[in-house]
Structure formats: structure tokens, C-alpha cells
C-alpha positions, 0 to 999 in steps of 0.5 A: 703360408701366404695362401693360408694367411689370405684364407684366414683373413676371409674366415670371419664372413665364411664362418658366419655363413656356415654356423649361423643357420645351425646355431639359430636352429639349435637356439630355437630348439633349446629355448624351452630348456633355458632357465639360468643366464651365464652371468649367474656364475659370477655369484657362485663360489667357484674356486679360491682367489682371483685366478683361473686355469683354462683347459683346452684340448690341444695336443700339448695337454697330453704331450706335456702331461699338463693335467697330471701336473695340475692335479699334483699341484693342489691348485685351489683356484678356478678351472674352466675346461672346453668340452673337448678336454672334459674327458682328459680332465676327469681321467686325470682327476681334475674336475672342472668348475665350469665346462664350456660348449658352443659348437652346433654340430649335432653328432660330434660334440655330444661325444665329449660328454659320452654319447649314450646312443653310440653303439658302433664306431661311426663312419665319421673319422673325426675322433680317430683322425686327430690328436685332441683326445688320444683315448678316443683315437685308440678305441672309440667305443671303450673310451665312450663307455668310460666317459659316460661313467665318469661324466655321470659320476661327476656331473652334479659337481660341474656347471656348463656354460652352454651357448644357445647354439649348442646341439640339443643332444649336448644339452640333453646329455648334460641335463641327464648327467645332473649338470647345471646349465648356464646359458649365453648367446654367441656374438654372431655379428655386430650387436649395434647394427639394427639388422644384427642377428645377435641383437635379435637373438638377445631380444628373443631370449634375454641372454647376454651375447659374448664374443667367443672368438670363433672357437670354444677355447677363446670362449672359455677364456672369455668366461673366465675373465669376463664372467667369473671376473678372474684377473689372472688366467692361465692357459693349458692345451690352447695350441691353435696348431699341430706339433712338428711332424704331425701328418697333414691328414691328421689335422682338423681341416685336412679333408676340406683343404684337400678338396679345395686345393688338391695337390696344393693343399700344403700351401694353405698351412701356416707355420711359426717357431715357438720362441721358447721351445724353438719348435716349428708348429703349424696350423691351418687357416682357421687356427691362424684366424683364431690366434689373431682374434685371441691376441686382439681380444687379449689386448682389450681384456681386463686380465693378465693372460699367461700361456702355460701350454708349452707349445703351439702358436699363441704368443705375442703381445700381451700374452705371457709365456711361463711353465705351469709351475711358475704360474702356480707358484706366483698364485700361491705367493699372491704375485703377478706372473713373470714370463719365464724362459724355462719350458 
């Protein structure tokens, strides 16, 4: 566990080095498509009231049947989903008001929207290996065909808060499905430094730079409270970790950790007991870093954040833990959310 925390403490610099080149390259390609700023989303009527629900793609989304429960509730507020959760949302009958996409990967991320070019199962086992969307793991080609149909059917009703770093393939797919695109720049580095990459990007395209915390889940939460100005934000499927019993080889960064540390790879994982469930979830160093960054950002945010994921490792001041039904009941009552000890 100590090894994992040490790695996490150094990930900010390592992540910058890994993603900045790809992100800037994609931003240049995407430039001609950029028309609307993400700030324009605040002027649209997206859901009722001052609440939002952010939907991530963590394993709890399926383990807890969170989307089915959300659909049955008749929730009228705003739903913001990460790209990896879009398929699960649509299959459950939940059409997000906004979908957020950031990752610059040129082959993988378009799959979350349905990839028109996919005709055979790829050698890359990213989707088969993980628990983010079991439909893809079971049958990639069938799941992709179904997702193409769903996204095409609902695309005109969905806005995409798309980072300039996003893969051009994602941008083209969203446009083809009739989705409206609203653009923003990732905050790559300190905007106030004269040599800042973020500052240079802002000057080039005029778009706002948002601190997305290094991952699309945190970015979706930022969109919900900082752009859409929602003051009560619930989280679903934001685990930043893996359920007890998950084989190491089915975790996101297993190949990299195995390559780096050989037989010592397990020492790089960090585990934490959930205070309500009393289950011990575990994560790789990247997710531990995401957790630390989220908690730090949440302390400064002008919103109340309620984690209704019912799993994972995202807890601690100022995050509140409550079942989804408690959050929804308090939204209906117009009250603040009181943390619940029920699961």
C-alpha cells in the first residue's frame, strides 16, 4: 500500500507528460469544429431545480442497479454522465442531459458512443478485461451495434461537454449522431505561469480552462457545479476503485503495474474499508490520486456533494454518503441532504 501511495504522489507530473502531447495534437485537429463554449450550457434549461446527478462508469453502477433505481424514481433534475456510462444510461432508459468526454485516446473512447468502424473484436482487451460496462465484456461486437442504434436514436437530445483533448474520432461520431458539442480546455498546468500550456491553449481558441481532476468523472462533477451551477450534486458509479474479490488482472492499470514491478505488482495497490458497507475496496495508484484530488477540490467547491455510489473509496470531508433514495427524497422536499448510515 505504501508503494501505491508513493506512486500516486508523483502522478501529476507523469500524467502531464503522458497526455499533453496527445491532447494538444487533438486540439489542433478539432479546432475547425469548435463553435460553442461549454459556458453556454449554463443558459440552457437542462433539468429542473438546483440539483444534478453525475453518473460515472464504476462497477457499483451495475452492482447497485443505480440507473434502474434512478429511472424508476422519476427524477426531474439534471443528469450529467461520463462517456463510459452513456451506454448503460441509455439501456436503462436514462437519457443524460450532458455527456462529458476528455480522454485523448484515438481508438478506445469512441467505443463509448458506438464505433461505426468496428467490424471485428480488437486485439486490445481493454473492454473485455474490465468491469466498466459488462455488456462490452460479454460480446463486444453485439454491444457496439446496439450502442450505435441507441446513440443515433437519442443523440439529438444529448449535449456533449467535450474537451479539446478528445479524440477527433469521438468528435466526428458525436456530430454524426446529432449531438450538440460544447467545448472546453483541460487545465493541463498552472494557468498563471507565463509558459503555461493551458494559457497558450486558451489564447489560441478562447475557450475556458477547467480543472477536471485528471479524469472524466471529476470533470463531469466540475461541469455540474461550476458550469451548470447546481448546488446539490449526487454521484453514482464514482468508485475510483474495484470491489473486493476483483482479480488484479481485471483492473485498469494491471498491465502497466505488472510490467513495472513484476511479481511485486500487488504492492502497488491501495485498499480502504468503506465506512458504511464495511467492505474493503482496492485501487491502483492512479485512482488513489484521483480520490485525493477530488477531496481537495470538493473542499473548495460551492456545492454540496453527496456520494450515492454505495461502494468505492470516495469518502471523507466534505463528501457525504447517502443512498440514492435519500438524496432524491431530499431533493423533492427541497431540503439539504443528511448523510445516512443506510446502504
